[in-house]
C-alpha distance (Angstrom), angle and dihedral (degrees) to the residues before:
residue distance angle dihedral
M1 . . .
Y2 3.75 . .
R3 3.79 116.8 .
S4 3.79 121.8 -171.8
M5 3.80 118.6 -125.7
F6 3.79 90.5 -149.8
P7 3.77 122.3 66.7
G8 3.79 108.3 -139.6
D9 3.78 124.2 -18.5
V10 3.81 115.6 18.3
F11 3.81 92.1 -153.2
A12 3.81 92.7 51.4
E13 3.80 89.7 52.4
M14 3.81 91.5 48.6
D15 3.81 89.3 49.8
R16 3.82 90.1 51.9
I17 3.81 92.1 50.1
Q18 3.81 91.4 48.0
R19 3.83 90.6 51.1
E20 3.81 91.8 50.0
I21 3.80 92.2 50.0
Q22 3.81 92.0 46.4
Q23 3.81 91.6 48.4
A24 3.80 90.8 51.3
F25 3.81 89.2 61.1
D26 3.80 98.0 31.7
L27 3.80 112.3 108.5
G28 3.80 95.5 -176.9
P29 3.80 128.0 87.6
S30 3.77 121.7 -93.6
I31 3.79 129.0 -154.0
R32 3.81 87.6 -134.4
G33 3.79 91.4 65.2
L34 3.78 93.3 -115.3
G35 3.75 124.3 116.2
R36 3.75 127.1 41.6
G37 3.81 99.5 -54.6
G38 3.77 97.9 57.9
F39 3.77 129.3 -165.7
P40 2.94 128.9 -11.6
A41 3.79 103.0 36.0
L42 3.82 109.7 -130.7
N43 3.78 136.7 -152.2
V44 3.80 113.0 -167.0
G45 3.78 125.3 -178.1
S46 3.77 140.9 149.5
T47 3.77 140.2 -134.3
P48 3.81 127.2 -167.2
H49 3.83 87.7 -94.9
S50 3.81 105.0 36.7
V51 3.78 151.5 5.8
E52 3.81 112.0 -114.7
M53 3.79 124.5 -157.6
Y54 3.79 128.7 -176.5
A55 3.81 119.8 -167.3
F56 3.79 116.7 -169.9
V57 3.82 105.6 -141.1
P58 3.81 108.0 153.3
G59 3.77 119.1 -173.9
L60 3.80 97.6 20.8
D61 3.78 127.3 124.9
P62 3.84 106.4 -117.7
S63 3.82 90.9 -134.5
S64 3.83 89.9 60.7
I65 3.82 92.8 59.5
E66 3.80 115.9 92.7
V67 3.81 117.5 -153.4
Q68 3.80 117.3 -175.0
L69 3.80 133.6 173.4
E70 3.78 117.3 -163.5
Q71 3.81 127.7 162.0
G72 3.79 94.0 -19.6
V73 3.80 95.1 -47.4
L74 3.81 119.8 114.2
T75 3.81 116.2 -155.9
I76 3.79 126.6 -167.1
A77 3.81 114.8 -170.2
G78 3.78 138.9 163.0
E79 3.76 144.8 119.5
R80 3.78 135.1 -97.2
A81 3.81 116.9 -155.3
D82 3.78 120.7 -127.1
D83 3.80 104.1 -115.9
L84 3.80 95.2 -164.2
S85 3.78 99.0 50.9
S86 3.79 98.0 62.6
A87 3.78 113.2 123.1
Q88 3.80 92.4 -127.8
Q89 3.80 95.6 62.7
Q90 3.82 99.5 47.0
A91 3.81 87.7 -165.6
T92 3.77 126.4 173.5
V93 3.79 104.3 -134.6
Q94 3.79 114.5 -133.2
I95 3.82 99.5 168.3
N96 3.80 125.2 9.1
E97 3.81 112.8 177.3
R98 3.80 98.1 149.1
F99 3.79 115.6 100.0
A100 3.81 115.1 -117.9
G101 3.79 129.8 178.9
R102 3.79 137.5 45.9
F103 3.78 119.4 -26.6
K104 3.79 136.1 -172.0
R105 3.80 129.7 -178.0
V106 3.80 122.5 -173.4
V107 3.81 125.5 -164.2
S108 3.82 125.9 -175.9
L109 3.79 111.3 -138.0
P110 3.82 129.1 -152.0
D111 3.81 120.2 -90.6
D112 3.80 94.8 -111.3
I113 3.83 97.4 67.0
D114 3.80 122.3 118.7
P115 3.84 108.0 -128.9
E116 3.82 89.8 -162.3
S117 3.82 93.0 60.4
V118 3.79 106.0 63.0
S119 3.79 125.7 132.2
A120 3.80 131.7 179.3
H121 3.81 126.6 -165.7
Y122 3.81 129.1 -179.9
R123 3.79 121.5 -155.7
D124 3.79 133.1 156.2
G125 3.81 93.8 -10.8
V126 3.81 95.3 -49.5
L127 3.81 123.3 110.8
H128 3.82 111.0 -153.8
V129 3.81 115.9 -163.7
T130 3.81 120.1 -173.4
V131 3.81 121.9 -168.7
A132 3.80 114.3 -173.3
R133 3.77 122.6 -138.9
R134 3.80 120.6 -124.1
Q135 3.79 114.2 -93.9
A136 3.80 93.2 -130.1
T137 3.78 91.0 63.2
Q138 3.80 95.1 50.7
P139 3.81 112.1 114.4
R140 3.77 111.1 -110.7
R141 3.75 135.2 -178.3
I142 3.79 115.6 -113.6
S143 3.75 116.4 -155.4
V144 3.77 117.8 -134.9
H145 3.83 116.3 -139.3
């Protein structure tokens, strides 16, 4: 009587175990919400005139995403529904790698931002937040007489 330890495909199970081990040591963000970065994955950068943030939130309704700036801290929050757990589908889940549930990401911004000049745009699953820098802090050339 031989009984397999792995339900289903042995290679699929080995792939799952490898992913879990890699995620345990992975310090970078992952679109799946696993690993240290969480969901959504973020890209944050700056220009001389603004701070730019991109949050990768595919499949969400833009009106369900909350963006808040308070005391130099930008917060992106929302919720992604679990497609497989709806009562109508009655599905047995075999693999579920897509993040579902409430999420919240918090980013501290530099001191020279202008809290009155913030814009957020959602397109093709990407939320783009722009926070302008104050004009007084912009580098400028001073002529010497």
